N, C-alpha and C positions, 0 to 999 in steps of 0.2 A: 840311290843317294845313300851315303853311309849314315849311321845314327850319330847324333851329336849330343853328348851328354850335357846336362845343364850346369852352368856354374852355380856355386853355392850362394844363396842370397846373402847380402851384406848384413852384418850385425844380427846374426840369428839369436832368438831368445834362448833361454836355458832349456826350454821344453822341446824346441824343434832342432837344436844343434846335434848334428850327426857325429858319430863316433868314427865315421870312415875318414881316413886321412887322404884328402884330395891333393896333397902335394903343394909345392910353391909354384907360382906363376913365373914363367922364365922370360917374360917381357917381350915375347915374339909377336904379340898382337900389334904393337906399334910398328914393328918392322914390317909385318904383312901389310899394314895400312899404308905404309910408304911405297912399297914395291909393287903391290898386286892390286888389280881391279881399277876400274874407273867409275866416276860418279854417273849415275844413271838418273834421268828425270822423266817426268810425263806419266802417262797412264800406265805404262808397263812397270814403272818403278813404284807407284804409289798404291794401286788398287789391291785391297784386301790383304795387305802384308803385315797387319797388326791384329793379334788375336783379341785385342780390347774392342774392336769393331766387329768381330765375328757374330754372325746371326745365331750361331749355336755355341753354347758354352763360352760366351765372351769372358775375358780375363781382365784384370786391372791393366792400366797402361804402364808399360815397361820401358826402360832404357838401360844401356850398358852400365850406367852408373849404379844400377840397383844390385850389382853382383860383385862378389869377390872371386877372382880367377884362381883356379887350381892348376895343376900341371897339365899339359897337353896330353890327350889319350891317343892321338893317332891323326892321320890325315886322309882326306878323300879327294875325289876329283875337283870338287868345287869349293872345298874349305877344310879347315881344321876340325878334328873330331870334337873338340871342346868348344868350338867357336862358331863359325859362320859359313854362309854361301855368299859367293861374290856375284852380284847382279849382272855385271858386264859379261862375265863367263857363262852364266845361264843363258843370256840373251843370244851370245855369239854361238852357243851350242844348240840354240832353238829348242830348249826344253822348258820354256816359261810355263806352258800349260801343264806339262807333266809335274813340275814342281808344285804348281798350285794345287793340282788334283791331289798329289801326295800329302800335301799339308792338310788339305780339307779332310781327306779320308782319315788320316791318322789322328787329327786333333779330336774327332768325334767318336773314337773308339774307346771303350772302357772294358778291359778284360785282363785278368792277371797274367796271361801269357802273350800279351800284345804290348810292345813298347809304347809307353805313354808320352804323348806330346802335350806338355803342359801350357804352352803358349809360344808366341813368336812375335818379333818386331824387327824394324829395319832402320837403317840410316841411309846416307847418299850412296854408299857403295855395297852394303852388305845386308843380308838377311840373317837374323839370329834365331835359332830354334832352341827351346828349352826342353829337353828330353829327359826322361827317367834315367837315372844313374844305374848301369848294369855292372855291378861290382866284379863279376867273374869274366867279363869280356866276351869275345867272340867264340861261338861253339866251333867254328872251323879250326881255330887254333888248338882246341882240345882234341878234335879229331885227328889233326896233323901230328900232335904230340904222341897220341896213343896208337895211332894207325887205324884202329877201328874201336868200336865200343862193345861191350858185352850185350847179349840179348836182353838182359834185365835193364841195363841203363838205356838201351835203345827203346825198349817198350815204354819206359816211363816218359821219354821224350816224345815219342810218337802219340802217346795219349794226350799229352798236353797240346801237341800240335793239332790233333784232330778236334779237341775241345774248342781251341781258338778259331779254327776254320769253320766249325758249325756256327759259332758266334758271327764271323765275318759274313758267311753266306746268308745267315738270317737277316743281316743288314744289307744284303744285295751287293756285297763287295766280293770280287775275286782278286786274289793276290797276284797270281800269275808268274811269280818268280821265287818260289819256295826252293831254297837250297841252303847248304851249311853256312855259306858266307853271309847270309841275311838273317841269321839266328844268333841270338845273344843269350847270355846267362846272368840271371840276376844274383844278387848278394848271397841268396840262400841256394843257389844252383838251379833255380826255376828257369825254364826256357822262355824267351821272349821273341816273337816275330817282329822283325823290324824291316826297313827298306820297302816302303810301299810304291816305289817309283813306277812299277808297271801295273799297279792295281787299278781297277776300274770299278766304278759304281754302275751295275748293269741290271736294274730290275726288269726282268722278263725279256731281256735282249740277248741275242746271240752275237758273238764277235768273230772277226776274221783276221785280226792283227796277229802277225807273227812276232812274238815278243817273249822275253825270258831268257834262259840260259840253255845252250845247245844240248847238253846231256840230259836236261830235265824236260825238254819239249814233248808233248804227248803226240800220238800218231795223228790226230785230227789237225794239229798245227803243221806238222811236217808234210802233210798230204794237202794242205791249203783248204781244209775244210772248215766249217764254222765251229765254234767252240763255246762252252759255257763254264759254269763253276767246277765242272768235273775235271777240268785241267788240273785243279788243285788236288783232286783225288789221285790223279796220276803222279803228280810231283811228290806226294806224300809216300807213294809207293816206292819211287826212285830214292827218296830220302832214306826210307827204311832199309833198303838194300845197301846204300852207301854206308849208313851207320854200322851195320853188321859186318859188311865185307871190307870196308875201308876204301872203296872206289865205286863210282857210279856204274850202273850195269851196262850201258849202251855205248859209252863214249870211246871213240876211236880217234886217238890223238893225231893219227896220220891222215885222216880223211873225213871230212864233213859229210860227204855223200855216204860213206859207209856207216856212220852214226845215224843219219837219217834212215838208211835201210834196216839197221838193227831195231830202231825204235818201231818202224812200221811193222816188222815181223815179230815184235815183242821177243827179241832174241835174248832170253835170260840164260845165264850160265851159272850152274852151281858145281858141276862135277870137277871144274878146274881148280877149285878151292880146296885148301887143306883144313877148312873150317867146318867143324860139325854144326849144322844148322837143324833146328827143330822143324818138324813137319808143320807145326802150327804157323811158324814164321813163313815158310814157303807158300802156304795157302793164302796168306794175306796179301800177296803181291799183285802185280800189274796185269791189267786186261785191256785188250785192244778196244773193245766196244765200250764206249763211255758210259752207256746205259747199263752195263753189266758190272761196272765197278762198284766195289762194296761201299755202300753209303757210310758216311763218317759216323753216324749214330750206331751203325753195325760194327764198325771198327772198334768203338769203346766196349762192345760186349764180346769181341773176338777172344777165343781161348788164350792167344798169345799176349794180349793186353791184360786180360784178367789174371793170368798166371803169375805175373810179376807186380801186380798192384798191391801196395801196402794195405793190410786189412782195415786200418783206420783212415784210409784216404777218402776225402770227401770232394766230389766234383761240384764246383760252384760257379765256374766260369760262364757257362752257358745261360745261367740265370741273370747275369748282369745285363744292364741296359747300355 
């Protein structure tokens, strides 16, 4: 599910008013309301769809009239990026449980590198999510624009990712869909993990669901074996490779089976690239045996991370509740 940035609350006070220009509302909400979605009633439409009745971190009671609308930021499968999810489309796609799980997981997370869900509410057609505003947009667009990132920039992003994943795993949450398209950049350029659509709260349990994105799947998934939180370790390695090289390591666009085989063999290629990569970087990467993958706490101590860490940087994310 794509991130949905929150509209700005109506009549902000001088102390809370943002200097960020959210643009002018284009009037398309009413057009969408006429053309799209159907009214949904009953248990599927009502149960646990307002954060004001949430058991954890309940919010005030919200309605659409509490907000001033800015410009639309984009569109996703079930709704506009500044706006809403359409209930009838969610039900038709049979992803009700997935959406509920995503909302529950994301609302209860507090970390500077995880996209914050402030609250949610609904009407007869739609579910509205109030998400943290990420001023610099999708990281994927930056990667597409520049082709690849420098090792310095990649190292800084990977450190933030590792810190956020340590936090998630400490809460027994496995993300299971780490990739550039699911990462965002805050107003100061800090990385934010979003899209918890494939995430699962799994204390002490191993899973067998094949899920995520093809080029980022770990060997245990493509081979039909059980998996645990170490699938995120693998995805972090794939992400590291893609940041520095500009493309994922195993993807064969002509053959899904070839991609599966390359993943199972951990078929990493460096010699074909004209990019000079440090040995510290190569040492950080992917391992077939999940138990032998470098723990995230060790990632943070790795020479490739330490080498590019600002001297005055303070890690604080893992300490948050």
